[in-house]
Residue, then its C-alpha position, 0 to 999 in steps of 0.5 A: m406544609i410538610p418540611d421533609l416533603n417540601m424542602g427547597k420548594e417555593l411553599y417551604y421558604e414562605h412558611i419558614n420565613r413567617y415562623q422565623f419573623a414570628g420567632g423574633f417576638v416569642k422569647k420568654k412568652k406563652v404562645l398559641d400557634l393557631a391551626c398549626g398544621s404539621g407542627y414545624g411552626s410550633k417547634m420553631l417558635s419553641s426554638a426561637g426561645a418561647n416559654n411554652v407553645v400550644g399548637l392547635d389544629i382541627s385535624k387529628t391526623a395533623i396533630e398526631y404527626a406534630e407530636s410524633k415529629y416535633g413533640h418537646d417538653n415545652i410544646n403542647f399539641c392539641v385538636g381543637d376548633a379555631l373559632k371555639t378553642n375551649l382554651a382559658s381566656g387571657s392565657f397567652d402573650i402571643v397568638v400566631s396564625f398563618e394562612f388560616i383566616e382565608h379558609i373561614i367565613k366567619q372571620n370576625d368570630f375568629l378575631i373575637e376568639i383570638k382577642r379572648l385568648l390574648k392577654s390585655e397587651g398580647i400580640l397577634i401575628i397573622s398572614t394571609p394571601n393577598k387577593t389582589t395578587y394571589s393567583d392560585k385557585n385554591k378551592f379551600h379558600k372561602k373568603e380571601l382579602n386584599a390589603k385594604e380588607f385585611k387591615e380593616i378587619l384587624m383594626a376592628h378588633f385591635k387598636y394597633v396594626e402594623m402591615l407587612g408585605q411577603f414577597f419572592w426577590f431572590a429570597n423570601f422577604v417579610i418587610p414592613e411597608k416602611s423600611e430602610l431596606v426599601a428606601s436604600g434600594s436594597v429590595p424592590s419597592h412594595s406595598g400591601n397592593n402588590s405583595q404576594y402575602l399580607i402579614a400584620i402584627c396586631s396589639d392593643k399597645k404600641i408595636g414599635n420598630v419592626s425588623p425585617s426577615f428573609v430566607a434564601g435558597n439555592d434554587i426555589d422552583g428553578m426560579d432565576v436567583t441571579q436577578g438578586i445577585q447585584p442588589l445583593g451588594k446593596l443589602m449587604t451594605c445596608l446591614q453593615n451600615e446597621t452594624t456600624q450604627l450599633r457599635e457606635e451606640l455601644e461605644k456611647i453606652k460604654a463612655s457613659k457614667t452609668y456604665k462606668l459605675w456598673r463596671y466599678y460595681l462588678e469589679v468590687k463585688s468580684k473582689v469581695l466575693g473572692k475574699k470570702n471564698d478565700 
């Protein structure tokens, strides 16, 4: 996917949303974008606050394009094999790999290499088309997976796997299987069996709460976006309720003794430093 060529197409929103979602995990982290393609995703991860991003792809042409288009001080693009990267063991906090695992037969070897590259409690964020619903006949796909197969192969390498679905519904959504947005009727009910794409967060530490992500466009390949207008009200209500909850929690924090003591400390510190400056 090359944004300059695919802007506004369904393909564009799918890919952008995956990296937008992954961006929520990368702040101040060292990240590997494995099979980075044209490099736009590595740039997105960098912009999301990653300390350093390595974008690796087997295509020299893709890496040359990535360097010329998205080169940055904290992004290192390199040519390499995803099954044998020659990168140092335990050197990454996060590995991101989108729409690649289905391109190879040796999927276990690929995950073993990722596990080697990750720190002990590092996180893998990975996606693949859902074999159950994926209709494109892609000649480059060697081994597609359904939701059950995808989770099983990941669980063989990681203690914790959080499964999410990615689908279009007036926008492109990435949502955990258990989501308040689904429970409230803000978005359609979904599961791994009916999502267009499967995304997983994998780690040997507990993952915790995962926030959904969505990217909307005015027109996606002529798709009828009006189907989403009425339910959009429910989505906005749900988001407003979450905002209200956060405000209430903030007020509780402000009313706590710890917060008041902290504020008092800051005031005293300010006065002391102010007198010294005088």
